[in-house]
C-alpha positions as CSV (number, residue, x, y, z in Angstrom):
1,M,109.5,110.2,110.1
2,F,109.5,107.6,107.3
3,K,113.3,107.3,107.5
4,K,113.1,106.5,111.2
5,T,110.3,104.0,110.7
6,N,112.4,102.1,108.1
7,K,115.4,102.1,110.3
8,F,113.3,100.6,113.1
9,F,112.2,97.8,110.9
10,R,115.7,97.3,109.5
11,N,117.0,96.9,113.0
12,I,114.3,94.3,113.9
13,I,114.3,92.3,110.7
14,T,117.9,92.3,109.7
15,P,119.8,89.3,110.9
16,D,123.3,89.3,112.5
17,P,125.4,87.7,109.8
18,F,128.1,86.6,112.2
19,N,125.8,85.3,114.9
20,K,127.1,81.7,114.4
21,L,130.4,82.8,115.8
22,N,128.9,83.4,119.2
23,N,128.4,79.7,119.7
24,Y,132.2,79.0,119.7
25,G,133.5,80.9,122.7
26,L,134.7,84.3,123.8
27,V,137.3,84.9,121.1
28,R,134.8,84.2,118.4
29,K,132.3,86.6,120.1
30,V,134.9,89.3,119.8
31,S,135.4,88.3,116.2
32,N,131.6,88.6,115.7
33,K,131.7,92.2,116.9
34,C,134.7,93.1,114.8
35,A,133.2,91.5,111.7
36,N,129.9,93.3,112.2
37,N,131.7,96.7,112.5
38,V,133.7,96.0,109.3
39,T,130.8,94.8,107.2
40,K,128.3,97.5,108.5
41,S,129.7,100.2,106.3
42,L,130.0,97.8,103.4
43,L,126.4,96.8,103.7
44,N,125.3,100.4,104.0
45,N,127.3,101.5,100.9
46,L,126.2,98.5,98.8
47,S,122.5,99.1,99.7
48,Y,122.8,102.8,99.0
49,K,124.4,102.3,95.6
50,T,122.0,99.5,94.6
51,S,119.0,101.6,95.6
52,G,120.3,104.4,93.4
53,L,119.7,102.1,90.4
54,F,116.0,102.2,91.2
55,Y,115.5,105.6,92.7
56,D,116.1,109.1,91.2
57,R,116.4,111.9,93.7
58,K,115.1,114.4,91.2
59,K,112.0,112.5,90.2
60,D,111.0,110.3,93.1
61,R,109.8,110.9,96.5
62,P,112.2,110.3,99.4
63,Y,110.1,107.5,100.9
64,K,110.6,105.5,97.8
65,G,114.4,105.6,98.2
66,S,114.1,104.8,101.9
67,I,112.0,101.7,101.2
68,I,114.2,100.5,98.4
69,Y,117.3,101.0,100.6
70,T,115.7,99.1,103.5
71,I,114.8,96.2,101.2
72,F,118.3,95.9,99.8
73,H,119.9,96.3,103.2
74,I,117.8,93.4,104.5
75,L,118.5,91.3,101.4
76,Y,122.2,91.8,101.5
77,S,122.3,91.0,105.3
78,F,120.5,87.7,104.7
79,L,122.9,86.8,101.9
80,L,125.9,87.6,104.0
81,M,124.4,85.6,106.9
82,L,124.0,82.6,104.6
83,L,127.5,82.9,103.3
84,V,129.1,83.2,106.8
85,S,127.0,80.4,108.1
86,R,128.2,78.1,105.4
87,I,131.8,79.1,106.1
88,V,131.5,78.7,109.8
89,V,129.8,75.3,109.6
90,N,132.4,74.0,107.1
91,F,135.5,75.3,108.8
92,L,134.7,75.4,112.5
93,S,132.6,72.3,113.0
């Protein structure tokens, strides 16, 4: 149950890093979808590996790992959004 609750919050809070591309027409909307599909597994893997630095499956309860994963996933999504926003603003505007 805790895992599903965290996923719900992740889906609500996590920004779309490539949302700025939607403002520039149909081709860029398609690029937004493709970029999100590519970075989704990258964000998941990075969040999982980083949470492993603070969570030990043998010692800690599962909810601790789930919370840590959620925090890192949201953090990395915001960082990616800031990076992409800077790139889009500088190159497409």
